[in-house]
N, C-alpha and C positions, 0 to 999 in steps of 0.2 A: 621566708621568715614571716611568722605571725605578727601582725601589728597590734600592739596592746596599749590602751590608754590606762595608765596606772589608777586613775580616779574611778574608772569603771570596772576595775578588776574584781571587786567584791561581788559575790554571788554569780560570777561568770561560770559557765560550764565548759569542761574540757574532756576530750577523749585521748587516752594514752594509746598510741599506735602499737606498742609492744607491751601488753599488760602482764603484770606479775600477780599471781594468786587470784586470777579472774577479776582484778581491779582494773576496769577499763574506763569507767565514767567517774568524773570528779567534779566537785564544786569548790570554788575558792570561798572559804568561810571566814577568813580574817586577814586583813591587810593593815599593817601599822606603818605610819609615816614618821619621819623625824621633822625637826623644825624647818628644814629646807624642802619639804614635800617629797623627799626621797623615800622609797619603800625600804623599810628596815626588816620587815618580817612578813611572810606570806604562808598561810596555812591552807592546805587543800584536804578535802574529805572524800573518801571513796564512797560512792553511792551504795554499792552492794553490801558493805559491812560497817560503814560509818567510821572506818579507821582514819585518823587524822595524822597528817605528816607535814612537817615544815619543808618548804622547798625554796630555792632561789627563784624569785619571780621571773627572772630573765630566761630561765629554762623553758618557759612556756612559749618563747619565741621560736624554738627549734621545731621546724615543720617535719623533721624526721622522727620526732618523739611525740609531739602534741598536735592535736587538731582542735580548733575552737569549736565549741558546741558538742552535742552528743551525736556521733555518727555510728 
């Protein structure tokens, strides 16, 4: 499991281990918190084509899908 500090998630870099459409490297571009400091929204951007998608931030903890940093 990838350990993630929600407060340091913005601008973090991630590698998708099973890329689709050659989208392998991503940057977290937006993180929104509620009044309890819980993440309510997380947007990632593919580096290759700038496509933005919303994901559940906890998906980044899955070591079978995501690796922290660009590998």
